[in-house]
N, C-alpha and C positions, 0 to 999 in steps of 0.2 A: 289200649291196643288200637291199631289202625286197620280199617277195612279199605282195601284198594280195589277199585273196579276198573277193569280195562275192557271197554265195550268196542269190539271190532265189527267189521262187516259180517263175519261168519259166526264168531262166538263171543260171549261175554265171560271174562275170567274174573272171579272173585278171589281175593286172598287176604289173609289176616297176618299182620306183623306185630310181634309183641315187644318191639324195641331192640331185639337181638337177632331174631330169625323169623322166617315165614313159618307160621304154624299150620297152614293148610292152603291149598289152591284148588279151586273148583271151577268148572266151566259148563256153560249151558248155551245152546244155540241162540243166536241173536234173533229176537222177534220184537219189533217195535210196538206190537200190540199186547205184549205180555204185561199184565198189571203188576203194581207194586206188591199186592197181596200174593199173587202167584210166585213172584220172585221170593217173597218171604217164606212161604210154605216150603219151598225147595231149599233155600239157603239155611234156614233155622235148623232143619233136620241135619244138614251137613255140619253145621257148627256144633250141634249137640254131639254128633258122632266124634268130633274132634275134641270134645271136652270143653267147649266154649259156650258162653251164654250171651244173649243180646246185650246185657249191661256191661260185658267186657269190652265192647266196642266204644271207644271214646271219640274217635274221629273217623271221617270217611272222605276219601278223595276219589274222584271219578275222571277218567280220561275216555273220551269217546270220539269216534269218527262217524257216528250214526246219530245225528241230531235228534231224530224222532225217538230214539231210545232214552234220551236224557230225562224226559219228563217223569217216567215211571221209576227210573233209577233214583232220581232225586227224592221222589215220594217215599221210596223204600228207606232211604237214609233218614228222612224226617220222621216217618211214622213208626218205624220198627227199631231204630237205634237212637232216636232223640238227638240227632246231630244234623246240622246244616252242612252238606258236602262241599268240599273245595272242588271246583270244576277246572280242569286243566285247560288253559287258554293262553294265547300269546301275551296277553296284558299282565300276567302274573310276574312275580320275581323269579326268573329262571337262573340268575347268576351268570348269564352270558348274553352277548348280543345276538339278535336274530337278523342276520345280514342278507335279507331277501327283499324282493320288491313289495310283497304284501304279507307280512308276518301272520296276520289273522287267517290267511288261507292255508297255512301249513297245518297238516294233520297233527293232532295232539300226540299221537303215538310216535311220530317222527321226532318231535321235540323231546319227548320223554326218553326215547332211545339215546338221543344225543347227550342229554343230561347224565343218564346213568353210565353210559359207556365212557364218557370223559372222566367221571368221578372214579371209575374203577381202573381204566386203562390209560388215562391221560390222552394227550393228542400229539399230532393230528391223527384223525381216524376216518375210515369209511365204515359206516354201520349198515349192514345188509339185513333187512327184515323180510323173512319169507312168510308173508301173510296172504290175505285175499289179493293184494297187490304185492309185487316184489319191489321193495324200495331200497335205494342206496342214498345214504345221507352223509354229508361231508362235515367234519368237525375240525376246527382250527386248533392249533396248539394251546391257545388261551381258552378254549371251550366254545368259541363263537360258532353258531350254526351258519353254514355257508350255502345251504341249498342241497339239491340232490337230483335223483333220477327216479321216476316211477315207471315200472314195467308191469305187464299183466302177471298175475300170480300163477303158480304152477297148476293148482286145481282149477282155476278159471280157464286156463288154456286147455286142460284135459276135457273139461265140460264143453267148451266151444268146439273142439275137434269132433267130439261125439255127436253134438247137435247138428253140426254143419254137414257132416258126411254120413249118409244113411247107413253105410255098411261098416262103419268103424265103431267098435264097441266102447263102452265106458270102461276105463282101466284104472288100476291102482298104480301108485308111483313107487318105483323101487330102482335100485341100481342094476342095470342089465349086465349079464355076464359077458356079452359081446356087443360091439357097436352095430354090426350087421345082424338084424333080426331075421330068423328063419320062419317066422309066422307073423300074422298081423299084430297080435298083442305085443310080441317082442319088438317088432319094428316101431310101434307107437311108443313103447316104454323107452326105447333107445332115443327116439326123436325128442321126447320130452326131457329125459334126464340129461343126455349129452348136449341137447340144444340149450338147456338152461345153464349147464356148466360153461358152455361157450359164451352165453350171454353174460354170466358172472365175470368170467375172465376178461372178456372184451370191454365191458363197461368199467371194471376196475382199472384196466390198463389205460383207458382213455381219460378217466378221472385223474389218475396219477400223472399222465402226460400234461394235462391241463392245469392241475392244481399244485403239484409238488413244489414248483419253483415259487409259487405265491406263499405257500405255508412254510417253506424253507425247511422241510424235513420229509422223511419217508412216511407215507400214509399207511398205518396199520389197518388191517381189515378184521372187523368183528362181525359175527353173524348171530342173529337171534331168530326166533320163530320155530315152530314145530319141525319143520323140514331142514333146519340148519345143519344138524349132524349128518344127515343123509348126503347133502350136497358137499359138505366139507370133506367127505370121503373121496370125492371125485376130482378135487382140485387142491393145489398147494397154495392158492391165492388166499383162502380163508385161513387165518391164523388162530382164531379163537372162536368157540361157540359159547353162548351164554343165554340160557333159556329164560332167565328172570329179568332181562334188561328193561322191558317196559314196566313191569311191576316195581322194580327198583327205582325207576324214574318217578313213578307216582309217589313212592315213599320219600324220596329226596325232595320232591316238589312240596310235599306236605310239611317237611322240616323247614323249608325256606319261607313258607307263607303262613300267616296266622289263620286259625280256624274261623270261618265265617260265623257270625252271631246267629244262634238258633233261638227262636222263641216258640213256646208251646201254643201261643195264641195265633201263630201264623196260619193263614187259611190253607186247607189241604190242597187247594188247586193253585196255589201261588206258583208262578213259573220258576 
């Protein structure tokens, strides 16, 4: 079985794939100082609850946009599952060209989304990921990664609004019943929700205007991330939501690349 680890700025998601389906998905808040043993105590309990044992894990693949978290996640794979993890990076075999100025600067999550979305939906595509940042990534008909757009994430914007304005409360995100709010919370929710709907529609329209002639086809729009279904309700621009896009990208990347060699004699603190 494959252990896939998606380490984002806010959460780390662990998932196990048995070759046919995902057997479980679990998330924990990202903390670069969390040790491999702390991860193990938490994760092994969840694996046991799912009827899985450490020796069921044959491979591990890690994608992270938090370099500081990689050290202990790598140790987790080595020490508790006896496998050297495959680390998602631009130098691996992705099966497509990365047509940007500096491929090594592209976040692993964005390449993983491009890989999985093209495998499932073909191209050309715009992949929107509602994470700590809201990203828009463009995938050509042949699967090539063409670049994209990075905007502040929804929760980041909510927190910034609360911190910068003393009288504005911290709010939850939801689709408001009306655009014009009749109280402070409703007005803030409207600004966040409909503001981001406008951002989505505006950026998608501009990407299409700029790229569709070059890709010679209509760009389909796929959305992933926890808030994707909520925002898909507010716009016709998003055609499909897919919650497993990044995890599926990790799975596909592991299929395309050989497992790194693991030796039990490797030092515990090897980078």
